[in-house]
C-alpha positions in Angstrom: 0.0 0.0 0.0 1.4 3.4 -1.0 0.5 6.5 0.9 0.7 9.8 -0.9 1.1 12.8 1.4 0.0 15.9 -0.4 -0.7 18.2 2.5 0.7 18.1 6.0 -2.7 17.8 7.5 -1.6 17.6 11.1 0.0 21.0 11.1 -2.9 22.7 9.3 -5.7 24.6 11.0 -9.2 23.0 11.0 -10.6 25.6 8.6 -7.8 24.8 6.1 -8.4 21.1 6.4 -12.2 21.5 5.8 -11.5 23.8 2.8 -9.2 21.2 1.2 -11.7 18.3 1.9 -14.6 20.4 0.5 -12.6 21.3 -2.7 -11.6 17.7 -3.2 -15.1 16.4 -2.9 -16.5 19.2 -5.2 -13.8 18.4 -7.8 -14.8 14.7 -7.8 -18.3 15.7 -8.8 -19.9 13.5 -6.1 -21.8 16.3 -4.4 -25.1 17.9 -5.5 -25.7 21.5 -4.6 -29.0 21.9 -2.8 -31.5 24.7 -3.1 -31.4 27.1 -0.2 -34.3 29.0 1.5 -33.1 32.3 0.1 -33.4 30.8 -3.5 -37.0 29.9 -2.7 -37.7 33.4 -1.3 -36.5 34.8 -4.6 -38.7 32.4 -6.6 -41.6 33.4 -4.4 -41.0 37.1 -5.2 -40.7 36.5 -9.0 -43.7 34.2 -9.1 -45.1 31.9 -11.7 -44.2 32.2 -15.4 -40.5 32.0 -15.2 -38.7 30.1 -17.9 -36.3 27.2 -17.1 -33.3 29.5 -17.9 -34.7 32.2 -15.6 -35.1 29.6 -12.8 -31.5 28.4 -13.4 -30.3 31.9 -12.8 -32.2 32.2 -9.6 -30.9 28.9 -8.3 -27.3 29.5 -9.3 -25.3 26.3 -9.0 -28.1 24.2 -7.5 -28.0 20.7 -9.0 -31.0 19.3 -11.0 -31.1 15.7 -9.7 -33.6 14.5 -12.2 -35.9 15.9 -15.0 -38.8 14.4 -16.8 -40.9 15.7 -19.7 -44.3 14.1 -20.5 -47.9 14.9 -21.6 -50.9 14.8 -19.3 -54.4 15.6 -20.6 -52.9 17.3 -23.7 -50.5 19.5 -21.8 -46.7 19.1 -21.8 -45.2 19.1 -18.4 -41.5 19.3 -17.3 -40.7 18.2 -13.8 -37.4 19.0 -12.2 -36.2 17.5 -8.9 -33.8 19.1 -6.5 -33.0 18.8 -2.8 -33.6 21.7 -0.5 -31.4 22.4 2.6 -33.5 23.2 5.6 -32.5 23.8 9.2 -33.4 21.0 11.6 -33.8 23.5 14.5 -30.8 21.9 16.2 -27.4 23.5 16.8 -24.1 21.7 16.7 -21.1 23.1 18.5 -17.4 22.6 18.6 -15.0 23.5 21.4 -11.3 24.3 20.9 -8.6 25.5 23.3 -5.4 27.0 22.1 -2.2 25.2 23.2 -0.5 28.4 24.2 -3.1 29.1 26.9 -4.7 32.2 25.2 -8.2 30.8 25.7 -10.9 28.6 24.4 -13.6 29.2 21.8 -16.9 27.5 21.4 -18.4 27.7 17.8 -22.1 27.1 17.1 -23.6 26.3 13.8 -27.1 25.2 12.7 -27.6 21.6 11.5 -29.3 21.1 8.1 -31.2 18.2 6.5 -32.0 17.7 2.8 -35.6 17.3 1.7 -37.1 16.6 -1.8 -37.9 19.8 -3.7 -39.6 19.9 -7.1 -40.6 22.3 -9.8 -43.4 21.9 -12.2 -43.3 23.7 -15.6 -46.0 23.5 -18.3 -46.0 24.2 -22.0 -43.9 23.6 -25.1 -41.8 26.6 -24.0 -42.0 25.6 -20.3 -43.1 28.1 -17.8 -43.0 27.6 -14.0 -46.4 26.9 -12.5 -45.5 25.4 -9.1 -42.5 24.7 -6.8 -42.0 23.4 -3.3 -41.2 20.5 -1.2 -42.8 17.3 -2.4 -45.0 17.1 0.8 -46.3 20.6 0.2 -47.0 20.0 -3.5 -49.0 17.0 -2.5 -51.4 19.3 -0.6 -51.8 21.7 -3.5 -55.2 22.6 -4.8 -53.7 24.0 -8.1 -55.3 22.0 -11.0 -52.0 21.9 -12.9 -50.2 20.4 -9.9 -53.1 17.9 -9.2 -53.0 16.8 -12.8 -49.3 15.9 -12.6 -49.0 14.9 -8.9 -48.9 11.1 -9.5 -46.1 11.5 -12.1 -44.3 13.9 -9.9 -44.2 11.4 -7.0 -43.3 8.5 -9.3 -40.5 10.5 -11.0 -38.9 11.4 -7.7 -39.2 7.8 -6.5 -37.5 6.6 -9.6 -34.7 9.1 -9.0 -34.3 7.8 -5.4 -34.2 4.2 -6.6 -31.6 4.9 -9.2 -29.5 6.9 -6.8 -29.6 4.3 -4.1 -28.9 1.3 -6.4 -26.0 2.1 -8.7 -26.3 -1.2 -10.5 -29.8 -0.4 -11.8 -30.3 1.4 -15.1 -33.3 3.2 -16.5 -34.8 2.9 -20.0 -37.3 5.7 -20.6 -40.6 4.5 -22.1 -43.0 6.3 -24.4 -45.1 7.3 -21.4 -42.2 9.1 -19.8 -41.7 6.5 -17.1 -38.6 4.6 -16.3 -38.3 0.8 -17.0 -35.8 -0.4 -14.4 -33.3 -3.1 -15.2 -29.8 -4.4 -14.1 -26.7 -3.4 -16.0 
């Protein structure tokens, strides 16, 4: 076994270590960037009718986890799935004392969890008609959301299945659904 020592991690400050680890993870492409509450607030201000490119500008680097396009009752729908980062209400802390005796510092930071977040677009030139956490969209009374709710839930479930089972592949069918099969 060969060990490659790129950085002297023991002598680096914690912030520097975390920065390096974050950069390495981001460079590997393994991390999706969630939607934040501030992004949702901006969408709420701009309202319905945004195009996909306008939504992409609002969300910045947030990662689209899955996207589906299909027809329901003669209307073309585009569904996009994301994850939203939301506070859990709990606070984590770390405690560090300096070796030279100058004192100790307690740092507090909120803990976050990821929840399913989806957007519903309608039309050939898709316009945003609804957005929110999957649970909230399930309670919607908007006819356009109700019309596509079953497909929305199924589409997200397919994404979750593919994400959690790397050996499973998806072949899209004519109805927009995914036919699961092994490699």
